[in-house]
N, C-alpha and C positions, 0 to 999 in steps of 0.2 A: 731797223734804225729809224726809218721814217714813220713807223707806226705811231698813231696818236691816241693819247688817253683823253677821254672827255673832260677829265679833271685837270688837265695840263694848264699851267699858267704860261704867260708869254715868257717869263724868265726860264722856266723849265724847258720850254721848246728851244729857246736861244742857247741854253747850255749844251744842247745836242747838235747845234748848227755846225760847229767846226768839224766834228767827225762826219756828219752828213756831207758837208762840202768837200772834205778830203776824198771820200768815196766817189762822190759825184764827179769831181775833177778828174779822178783817175779813170773813170769810165769814159769820159769825153776825150781824154788824151790817148788812151790805149786800146779802147774797144773798137773793133772793126765792123761790128754789126750795127747798121743804121737803126734797126728795130730796137735794139737794146739802148742805144744812145737816146733815141726819141722817148722811150719809156722812162729813162732816167730823168729826162727833162720834165716830163709830166709829174714824176714823183717829187722832184725838187719844187715845182710850182705848188704842189699839194702841201708840202712841208712849210714853205714860206707863207702860204696863205693862212696857215694856222696861226702864225705870228700876227698877221693882219687882223685876224678874227679876234684874237685875245688882246691886242694892244693897237687899235686902229689909229691912235694919236701919235705914235712914235715908231712908225715903220716905213719911213720914206725910202730907205735903201732897199728894204724887202720888196716894196711896191715896184720900184724901178727895175729890180732884178727879174721879177715875175714878167713884167712887160717885155723886157729884153729877151727872155727865154721863149716866150710865146711867139715873138716875131721870128725866131729862128726855126720854129717848128713847121712841118710841111702843111700845105693847104689840103683841103678835103680831096681835091681832084688828083693829088699826088700820093694818095695813100695806097698801101698794098691791096686793100680790099677793092678799091675802085679799079685800079689797073688790072687786077686779076680778071675782072669781068670783060675786058677787052683784048688782052694780049697773052693770057696764059695759054701755052700750047696744050693740045690734047683733043679729045673727041668732043663732039657736040654735047654729049651727056656730061662730060667733065666741065665744059663751059657753063652749062646750066647750073651745075652744083656750085661752081664758083660764084655765080650770080646770086643764087639762093643764100649762100653763106654771107655774102656781102650785104644782102638785104637784111639778114638777121642782125648783123653788126650795125648797119645803118639805122635800124629801128631802135636799137639800144642807145645809140648816140642821140637820135632825135628825142627819145624819151628823156634822156638825161638833160638835154637843153630845156625842154618844157618843164621838167621838174625843178630845175634851177630857177627858171622864170617864176615859178610858183612859190618858192621858198619864202616863208615869212609874210605871205600876203594872201588875202582871200580874193584878190582882184583877178586871178587867172584861172578861175574855175572852168571857164570855157576852154582854156588851153588843155586842161586835164581831160575834159570831155572829148576834145578834138583828138588827143592822142589815143584815147580808148577807141574812138571811131576808126582810126587808122589801123589799130590792132585787129578790130573786128573785120575790117575789109581784107586785110592780109591773111587773117586766120579765121575765116567764117565757120570752120569746123570746131573752133575752140581749142585747137592743137597748138598752143602757144610755144611749146618747147622751151628753148633757152630763155625766152622772154616771159615765162610764166611769172617769175618773181616781180618783174617790172609791171605786169598787168595788175597783179595783186596790190602793189604799192599805189598805183593810180586809184584803184577802188578804195583803198584806205584813205587817201587824200580826199576823195569825194565824200567819204563818210565823215571825215573831220570837218569838211566845209559845211555839210548839212547840220552837223552838231552845233557849229558856231551860229547857225541861223535859227537854232531851236527847231529844226525840222527833223525830229527824231525818227519818224517813220522812214524817211528817205535815207537817213544815216544807217539805220539798221538794215535796210534793204541792200545798201552797198556793202556792209560788213558781211551779210549773208552770202553775197556774191563771192567774196573772198573765200569763205568757207567752202562753197561749192567748187570753186576752181581748185582748191587744195585737194578736196576729195577726188575729183576727176583725175588730177595729176597723179595722185597716189595709186590709182587703179591701173595706170599704164605699166607695161613691162619695162624692164631696165633700159633696153634699147628700143626705141619706137621710130616709126616713120610718119612724117606729116602726110595728111590727106587733103589739106586745103590746096586749092588749085595752084597758086604761085609757088608753094613750097612742096608740092606733091613729090613724094619719093625721097626727100631729104631725111637722113637719119639724125636722130638726136638722142643723147643719153639723159635719162631722167635724173634731174637734180632738184634740190629744193632748198630754199632759203626762207627761214621763218621771220626774217627781219621785218617784212612788210607789215604784218599784223601784231606779232608778239611784242616787239619792242615798243610799238605805239601803245599797245594795250596796257603795258605795265608802267608806262611813263606818267608820272603825276603832273609834271609841268616841265617846261624847257625854257631856260633863260634866254636862248637865242631866238627861238621861233614859237610864238604863241600858237601858231597853227598846229603844233605837234601835241597840244594838250587837250585831252578829252575834258568836257565839262563834268562837274561832279554829278549833276542831275542825270547825265547820260550814263556815266559809270555805275550809278546806283540802280539803274533800271535792271531788273532780273534778266532781261534779254541779253544784256551785255556779257555777263558771265557765261551764259549759255552758249552764245556764239563763239566766244573766245575758247571755251572748252572744246567745242566742235572743231574749231580750227586747229588747235594744238593736237587733239587726238587724231585728226585726219592726217596730220603731217607725220 
């Protein structure tokens, strides 16, 4: 119900709002799971934000509702992930696993914040590099696990940034890094264990999301974010098709 089509207009999104709100209110009034209730609030913010995106001049009520919902949501220090690192009963090994899992989720959240900071602007290149440095510190063995797709997205943004600066060699190097990560990830068994020190012994299931490179590769332009558009000169370089083919075949 809250799934969004890139071609949606504000009117089409608003047409679905009464049904979305009915389901949302039902969850808040009758669901006893705090996790589900908080997740519903996040989904509602996501849905309302789509209206803001499509019709920024006429969405005072949606803006006010998003702010109200966000104020009701728990702070970071009140989350399940953080509290499990301190209070979860169990053995020392179980506590370590809880900390590792919380770190994985924390990295995803931090990555999301930095990515949102970088949307639509070339001013935050250093933020992308900083996030990559954090990943390399936590995963010096390159065993990114559940964060593999996030790492690839960062390298894609780096490539896009260099493309905008007409720095094609650096852009192709970043794209090649994406292809290498894909190939290494594919070579892993279905269930793997981290070897990097802070994550050592934590199991993860191999998953893969092509969104990082494939979607950017086929996109001609984007009305919202110029950052998402490869230059024609870059796309026409034979190396572009070669690396994209390597990426997709590795996946």
